[in-house]
PAGU-437539 format. One record per residue (C-alpha): x, y, z; residue in three letters. Coordinates in nm, 3 decimals, padded with zeros to 5 digits, m for minus. Layout:
BEGIN
<atom <X, Y, Z>, "ala"> ...
// end
This chain:
BEGIN
<atom <m00.001, m00.002, m00.004>, "met"> <atom <00.149, 00.332, m00.109>, "lys"> <atom <00.083, 00.600, 00.147>, "ser"> <atom <00.073, 00.865, m00.133>, "ser"> <atom <m00.216, 00.681, m00.308>, "ala"> <atom <m00.401, 00.671, 00.023>, "val"> <atom <m00.361, 01.042, 00.090>, "trp"> <atom <m00.453, 01.130, m00.267>, "gln"> <atom <m00.751, 00.892, m00.275>, "gly"> <atom <m00.618, 00.684, m00.564>, "lys"> <atom <m00.699, 00.329, m00.676>, "cys"> <atom <m00.523, 00.061, m00.465>, "pro"> <atom <m00.445, m00.145, m00.778>, "arg"> <atom <m00.290, 00.113, m01.024>, "cys"> <atom <m00.243, 00.404, m00.795>, "gly"> <atom <m00.364, 00.646, m01.063>, "gln"> <atom <m00.742, 00.656, m01.088>, "gly"> <atom <m00.946, 00.859, m00.837>, "asp"> <atom <m01.176, 00.665, m00.593>, "ile"> <atom <m01.403, 00.969, m00.542>, "phe"> <atom <m01.558, 01.170, m00.828>, "lys"> <atom <m01.500, 01.515, m00.677>, "tyr"> <atom <m01.234, 01.667, m00.458>, "pro"> <atom <m01.287, 01.696, m00.082>, "leu"> <atom <m01.326, 02.076, m00.131>, "ser"> <atom <m01.669, 02.015, m00.292>, "arg"> <atom <m01.844, 01.948, 00.034>, "ile"> <atom <m02.189, 01.901, m00.120>, "ser"> <atom <m02.065, 01.599, m00.323>, "lys"> <atom <m01.803, 01.458, m00.078>, "phe"> <atom <m01.954, 01.113, m00.075>, "ser"> <atom <m01.986, 01.039, m00.452>, "glu"> <atom <m01.756, 00.752, m00.550>, "met"> <atom <m01.660, 00.624, m00.893>, "asn"> <atom <m01.807, 00.278, m00.947>, "ala"> <atom <m01.477, 00.166, m01.121>, "asn"> <atom <m01.128, 00.299, m01.150>, "cys"> <atom <m01.109, 00.550, m01.444>, "pro"> <atom <m00.760, 00.417, m01.521>, "his"> <atom <m00.766, 00.032, m01.479>, "cys"> <atom <m01.152, m00.031, m01.451>, "ser"> <atom <m01.128, m00.230, m01.128>, "val"> <atom <m01.453, m00.215, m00.923>, "ser"> <atom <m01.434, m00.006, m00.613>, "phe"> <atom <m01.718, m00.218, m00.453>, "thr"> <atom <m01.555, m00.573, m00.417>, "pro"> <atom <m01.878, m00.716, m00.272>, "glu"> <atom <m02.218, m00.594, m00.151>, "pro"> <atom <m02.200, m00.427, 00.186>, "gly"> <atom <m01.823, m00.407, 00.171>, "phe"> <atom <m01.807, m00.057, 00.322>, "tyr"> <atom <m01.995, m00.147, 00.637>, "tyr"> <atom <m01.655, m00.226, 00.775>, "gly"> <atom <m01.537, 00.128, 00.706>, "ala"> <atom <m01.773, 00.235, 00.991>, "leu"> <atom <m01.518, 00.096, 01.237>, "phe"> <atom <m01.240, 00.301, 01.084>, "val"> <atom <m01.455, 00.616, 01.091>, "ser"> <atom <m01.538, 00.538, 01.449>, "tyr"> <atom <m01.164, 00.521, 01.533>, "ala"> <atom <m01.107, 00.853, 01.359>, "phe"> <atom <m01.384, 01.015, 01.568>, "asn"> <atom <m01.262, 00.862, 01.901>, "val"> <atom <m00.912, 00.995, 01.831>, "ala"> <atom <m01.050, 01.339, 01.749>, "leu"> <atom <m01.261, 01.346, 02.069>, "met"> <atom <m00.964, 01.243, 02.280>, "val"> <atom <m00.739, 01.502, 02.128>, "ile"> <atom <m00.993, 01.789, 02.167>, "ile"> <atom <m01.066, 01.684, 02.525>, "ser"> <atom <m00.704, 01.684, 02.621>, "ile"> <atom <m00.642, 02.022, 02.460>, "ile"> <atom <m00.945, 02.176, 02.629>, "leu"> <atom <m00.866, 02.032, 02.967>, "tyr"> <atom <m00.497, 02.111, 02.990>, "phe"> <atom <m00.481, 02.443, 02.797>, "phe"> <atom <m00.811, 02.615, 02.838>, "ile"> <atom <m01.005, 02.454, 03.127>, "ser"> <atom <m01.354, 02.574, 03.004>, "pro"> <atom <m01.691, 02.518, 03.162>, "pro"> <atom <m01.841, 02.176, 03.107>, "asp"> <atom <m02.090, 02.279, 02.841>, "trp"> <atom <m01.797, 02.398, 02.617>, "val"> <atom <m01.670, 02.036, 02.607>, "tyr"> <atom <m01.997, 01.915, 02.474>, "gly"> <atom <m02.035, 02.192, 02.215>, "val"> <atom <m01.677, 02.159, 02.099>, "ser"> <atom <m01.704, 01.779, 02.055>, "leu"> <atom <m02.035, 01.799, 01.868>, "val"> <atom <m01.910, 02.072, 01.630>, "val"> <atom <m01.580, 01.889, 01.569>, "ala"> <atom <m01.763, 01.567, 01.492>, "ala"> <atom <m01.994, 01.742, 01.239>, "ile"> <atom <m01.702, 01.926, 01.069>, "leu"> <atom <m01.500, 01.608, 01.043>, "ser"> <atom <m01.769, 01.410, 00.860>, "ile"> <atom <m01.641, 01.463, 00.497>, "pro"> <atom <m01.286, 01.370, 00.596>, "phe"> <atom <m01.381, 01.079, 00.814>, "ser"> <atom <m01.619, 00.933, 00.556>, "phe"> <atom <m01.368, 00.955, 00.272>, "arg"> <atom <m01.056, 00.833, 00.439>, "tyr"> <atom <m01.230, 00.553, 00.626>, "ser"> <atom <m01.348, 00.417, 00.287>, "arg"> <atom <m01.019, 00.480, 00.118>, "ile"> <atom <m00.820, 00.303, 00.404>, "leu"> <atom <m01.067, 00.015, 00.416>, "phe"> <atom <m01.047, m00.039, 00.041>, "leu"> <atom <m00.664, m00.030, 00.051>, "his"> <atom <m00.647, m00.270, 00.343>, "trp"> <atom <m00.920, m00.522, 00.271>, "phe"> <atom <m01.029, m00.469, m00.084>, "gly"> <atom <m00.803, m00.735, m00.232>, "gly"> <atom <m00.722, m00.509, m00.526>, "leu"> <atom <m00.347, m00.470, m00.478>, "gln"> <atom <m00.138, m00.545, m00.787>, "ser"> <atom <00.052, m00.875, m00.771>, "lys"> 
// end
């Protein structure tokens, strides 16, 4: 697995085709995936329900984010209790596009079985 292909959201087999149709900056279309690689035509859905496993990767991203924010707030700011809740909810909502995309990209690279031989 090439880390550059993961960060750029490229195909795990050829490393050139985009997994998602639009860049992450197009927030309204952050979840639209290509059905197949535009370069090597491999399917990005190896089996039905494949991406249910990506929920666990997304969960790990969100837990890490919550821990980091909580530590920063506790040790550097010490705000009232309600600020913790608001900060964590806002951070979770703002991280949805990143978490959605990269959990699917990582899951496809790890378990998709699409690596070149």
